[in-house]
N, C-alpha and C positions, 0 to 999 in steps of 0.2 A: 769540617769538609767536606759536606753536608746542608750548603747555605739554604737560609731560613730565608721564606719569601720562597718564589718561583726559581729555576736554576734555566740558563739557557741551556741552547743545545748551540754546539761548539763549530765555531770554523768561518779558519783567516785570522784564527791570531783572535776571537769577540764571541762574546755569550752575543745567541738572540733572544729576547727574550717575549719574541712576539709572534701571538699563534699559541692554539690551541692549549690545554698545563695536562699533564698524564702525571695524574696523583699515585705513588707508589706508597707501598703500607703494609709493616711491616708481619712475615707469614705466623707472629710467635701470638701477637692480639689483634696487632687490626690493626694498630694502630697508626695515625699519620705519616709517615718519614718524610713528606717532601712531596716538589713537583715540581715537574722538567718539563719545558715548553716541546712541542710534536712537529715539529720539522713540518712542512709544506713540501710535493715535489716540485715548484718552482727551487723552493732552499737546495735541497736535493740537487737539484740544475745547478746551482749556483756555486755550492761546495765543489760539485765534481769540475765544472771548469779551473776554479780555483790549481784542485787538486794537480790538473792539466797543464798548463801556467808552470805552477812549482817542479816538474816534473828538468824542466831542461834545467836547474841549477840543484833537485837532487841527485837525478844522475850523474856528474861528475862533484861530487861533495869529496870530497879530500878521505881516505878513509880512515884517519886517524879522528879526522872532524866529527866522522857515524861513533865511532869508538870512546871518544871523549865523550859526546852528547849522551850514551845508552849509560857509560860509569856512573855520570852524573846523577841520572836515573836513576840506576841501582843509589847512589847514596844519596838520594833526596825520597823515597820509600823507606829508606832501611831508618833516619829520620823520623820519617810518619805514619812508621809502620805501626802504635797501636795509635790511630785516628782511621790508617786503613781495615784493621780490625774491626771495629767501632761500625764504620762505615757497610764492612760488611757481618756484620750478625743486625745491623737494624734491619738492614732491606735484603736478602739473603738468607734469615734467619740460621746461618752459618754460627756452629758450634763456640766459642773461645777457643779452643784450643785448635779448633781444626779452621781459625779462620788466621791462627797463627804460622800454621802451617801452610797458609797460601801467602799469607806475603813474603814468606821468606820461601818459597819456592819460584813466586814475580819473583823478587833480587838474583836468585842463582839461573833466570830466564836471560837479562836482560847484563849480566854479566857474563856470560854462556858467548850473547849477542855479540858485546865490546868485542872478548878473541876472535869470533868468526866473523868480522866486518873485515879484519886487515891476516886474514886466511883464506881472501880471498885470486885463490893462484888462477893458471891455466896451463901448459898444454902444449909442446912441441913436438913436431910430430912430422915423418919421413917421407918426403910424395916423393920420391926420390923411386921405385917402388919397380916400374916399370923400363923398358927401352925409351929414350926421348924424354927422357922429366929430370934427366938428371942435373941434379943444382937445385931442383926442387925444393921446401920446404916448410910447412902451414903452423898457426900459431890458431891454440882454441883458445878464449876467454866467456865469460861469461858477465852476459850486459843485466841491467836490471829491466825488468817486459814493460813499468809502466803502473799508474796506477792501481792502490787494492781495494778493490771493498772485499773490507770483513763484517760477518755480521757473528754475537757470540751468544753463548747461553745467562741462564739465570746462576747458572748452578758452580762455575766457577768464575763470576762477574770482575775478579782483578785478571788475577791466571791468567784464563783463553785469551783474554786482551793482551797479554800482552807475548800472548804466545803467534800471537799475528805484528802487532806491534814493533816488539825487539827486530824481527828477522827482514821486516821494511825497513828499518831503518838502514840497518848493519846492511843489507841489497842497495838500500836508495831508491824505493819506493813511494812515491806519497800514500797513505790510505781514507778510506772516507771507515769506519765502526758506526755500527750498527749496533746497538748492542741492546738484552734484553732492554724488553718494558717495563718489567719487576726491580731490575740491579743495573738503573746505567749511573749510579755516581760514583761507582770507583771507577766504572771508561773514562766516565769524565773527571776523575784527579786527577788518572795517570797521561790525559791527554793534557792537561793543565801542564806536570812536570817532566815531561816531552820537549812543550814549545818555551820552557825555562831555562830549561838542561842546552836547550840554542836549534833545535829543528825546528826548519821554516816555518815560519803562520799558517804558508798556504797548501802548504803539505800536508797538512792533517785534520781530520771534521771526525766526532763525532754526535752523532741527529737519531734521537730521536725519533723516529720512523714509522708510519703506520707501512703493516704487510706486503696491503696491494701497493703500495708504494716503494716501498721494496722491491718488492718482482719485475716494478717497472725499473727500476733503475737497472736490476741485473739484468733484461731479459734489453730493454731499448739503449744504455748508456754507453754506446762503441766506443768512449774515451776510456769506460775503467777497463782495463785488463787481464783482471781475473777475480775471477771469485772465489773466497774463502771460510767455508763455513762449516758450522759446530752449533751441531740440534739435532732436529727428532732428525733422523732416516725418510719421513715421508716430506716435512720440506725441504731436505736435503735434495734430496732426488730430484721434486719441483724444480726447481732452484735451477738443477741441474740444466734440465731442459729445456730451460726458454734464456738460457748462455749464449746461445746462439756461438760467437770463436772465440769465447773469453778461456781462458783455461780456469778449471775448476780443482780446488783442491773441498772433499768435504768431511770431518771426524763426524758419525755418527752416531749411532745407538750401538747400543748392544744385553741381550742376556748370558753374560759372561760365566764359564762353567771352568769347572778344579777339581780335578782327581787325587784322592787319598789311595797311595797305591801298601798296599798287606808290609811293605819292607820297610817305609818312614820310622821309624824309629820313639822321635818326639813328636805324640798325639797334638800331646797340650800344644804345640807352638802353632803345631799346622791350625790344632781350633781355633787361637786367635787370633792368629792371622783367616781364618772367613769371619769369622767374627767382624773384623775390623775390614774389613773390607765386603760384605755384607748389609752391618746397617751404623756407619761411620757417615754423618752427615745423611745418614736418616737412608741412604738404596741412593741417593742422588746423584750418581754418575754412570756415567758410560759402559765403564769399567767394571761397577758395583757387582759383587757377587749373588751368582740366583741359582745356578745350581752346581750342587753336588755331587760327587761321584764317587765311591768309597768302596774298596774289597769289602763284599762279606766278613771274610772273616774280623776284620777292624770296625764294621758300621758301626755297632749297639757301642761300644767305649767313646769312635767320635762323634757321635751323635748327642749323645748323653755329657757329656764336653763342653760341645758348643753350645748346648742348651742351658748348661748350669750358666758362660762368661753370658749371655744371654739376655738371660734374667737378674742378671749383677748391673745391667746398665744401668746409666742411669739419665732417669729423657726428660724435659721439662723445658726451661727459661735456657734462650742460647746465648745470652748477658750474662748467666753466674756457671764463675768455676765449678769443675767438675763434670758434666750437665754431658753428656755423651753422644744424647741421638733425640736433638730439638726435631720443632715442623717442618714437616712438607710444609712447599712451597706456596699451594695454597689450598684452602679448605676441599675444595672439590678434587683435590687431586687426592688429597688424605681418601673420600669419601673411594674415589675410581679406586685407593688399593684396596682397602676391604672389602669392599666385593670384589673383586680377580677371586682375593683369600677364601668367600664367602660358594664366592661359584666355584670352585676348587672342591670344596667340601664337599658338600653336593655331590658331585660330580666324582665323588671317589676319596679324595685326601685326605690326608689323617693332619687336623691342626697337630702340633706337640707343643710350642709355644705359643703367649703374640693372638696378632690379631684385633686384639682390644682397640675403639679409635677412641681419644679422645680431642673432639674438635684438631685442628692441626697434626697431630700426635697423633701419631701410629709403634706400639712400642712392637717388639724386634717381635719377628716372627717368621716362625720354622712347624713347612709343613716337609709330608713324608705323605708315599705310594702317591704321587702323582705322575700325570700321563706329559708324554712329549707333547699333546694337543693342544691340555687344557692355554692356557693366555698365564697363567704365571708362569712358564714354561716358555710357549713362544713368542710370548712378546717380553718388548724390556719393561720389567715392571715401573723401577725406576721409584721404590722405593723400599722399605726395612723387611723384607721377604728375603726368604734363599728356603730352594728346595732341596732336601740328601736324599742320594733313593743307593744301595745300596747296587754291588755289578758280582757280574760272577770273574770274568778276565778279560784282564790287561785291552786285547781288542774290543770287547764289547763295550766299553767305558772311551775308547775314542770315536770308535761310533754311533755315541748318544753327544758325544761332545761336540758333534760333526753333524750332529738332525738339529739345524735347525739354521737359520733362513742370514744371520750373521754370524762377524769372522773379526772381532775385535781383537780378545785377548785370551788366554786357555792359562789358567796357572795345574802344576800339576811338583805332588811330592810323591818319588821315588829317588832312591837308593840305585837303582838297575840303571849304567850307561847304555845299554844295547834298547830300557824301552825310551827314556828317552830321547834317544836317535829315532826310537818309529812312532814320537810323538806328534817332532820336529818335522815330521819326512809326509803323514803323516793327515796335522789339524789343521780346517783349513782359518785360520787367525793371519794375523797379522805380529804378535808373540807367541812366543811360549815363556812360559814364565819356568822356571826349576826350582825348588822351594820356599814360593812362592804365591802371595794367588794372586789372580789377574787385576783387581788393585793399583797392585803397585804401577808404580811412573815414573825415572828418574828426568827430571823433565830436558835436559841438554840428548836423551837418543830419539831416534826411530821411531816415530810413533803414530798406529794408523791400523785400517780395515782392513779388513776381504769383505767383496760381495757386500752384503746389505749396511754395510760397518763403516763401508767411505772405501776412499780414490784417495789417492796421496798420502802422504807424509809429514809430521810435523813434530816438529824439536829443529832447535834453530840454525839449527847447518841443512838441515834435509826441509825445511821450511826456506828455506833462500833459494834453493835449488828451484822450487816449485815459480819464487819470486822473481826468477834471473832466466834468460835464457843462452844459450850456447852463440858463441859467431865464430866462425876457422877466417882467417884468413891463410889465403896459402900465393907464397911467392915463387916464382920463376928465376932459377938463378942467373940466367943473365942483366935482371938486372945489377949485380954490381962484379958483373966480370969489367 
């Protein structure tokens, strides 16, 4: 699945290998995984021309055909599951267990899109609501918006491509995918599967592209009707500001928080979910647990349950069975996270466990005594670090969660329905998850954030709404009298 030699970028059903090569290195040992061709601005323009022309075909593609394509893709990913796992381990440094989960989730996305492809209904509206409009009625349907520009990050290089490609196929939209330069192979492989499953050749492109050329596409290429971006808040909002009249959906970063109230009986379960959410895939998730607020009566007990589990986690080579925490994507990122931890300690935080870096590996790290202004709480760490702090009353915990410019998801552990509803009303996030860490996501559900965490929603059905627009047909009664 990772070809020998230089892989080409994909457009119009062909791989184009002429151009500069981008080397892809393993996050674990920096060995060369392979290389791919970087497209030029002219290459990208050529790809968009193909997408624009193919829209005449994809917009009228029968729903049962779209469904069949997506089911065929799900079947092929299932058949090639272990090959995809090896790709994720090689290019993303994802531990085997996490890579297998990502592949399974990708299959779920494709199957869900196949179901949603044939559920695209509409609405009949009465329009005879005032005198003089007798016999009038209307019909509302959704139509595909046109070619989509999709930009995806390194941390879920297969799943997050599927979250954009699958709804685009279901909606009837051609798509240009610009994958992360660190993880291009999963995107290329999934695009090849889309082609073999029957998606029109001109209706998909996967193009490793320089950042300035990607920004140019977002700003200047008016034939692209939508930008859907997953990545950092800084880049996402910048691209939105340059995207003109394009529709924009942004799934950005966060510093997800979790509240554990004193009435929660199973602290072992809450601690296990906190540890998995904070340190899984080395914390490289936009909903990684970064801040935990615990009622003081159970604070010490919960803190040490988390520490005990964190210290037992297995670090190391992601290709080995049993590894739970692998490397950060690049050594420079591990150095950055280590520096943030050290800065927090200098500023008064207490390092309870972890903080030890070996190359790109950083041990699961727990801090207490942190302050809201510290980077470790105010920014998105994107590393295996969590701050755990006590609170006196539930309202102050809600206030601490909201003390952030981000708002993606929040976890809540309480058995009190009044508190659950209060949190649901007060927390400024895209989702409140009761009995779960904020890292949990079921892929078909609506997913997205508020404030600097983004705009719009993913999850196949909701992504399809972003990729389509409603159109009203209004009929005067006299035409059939």
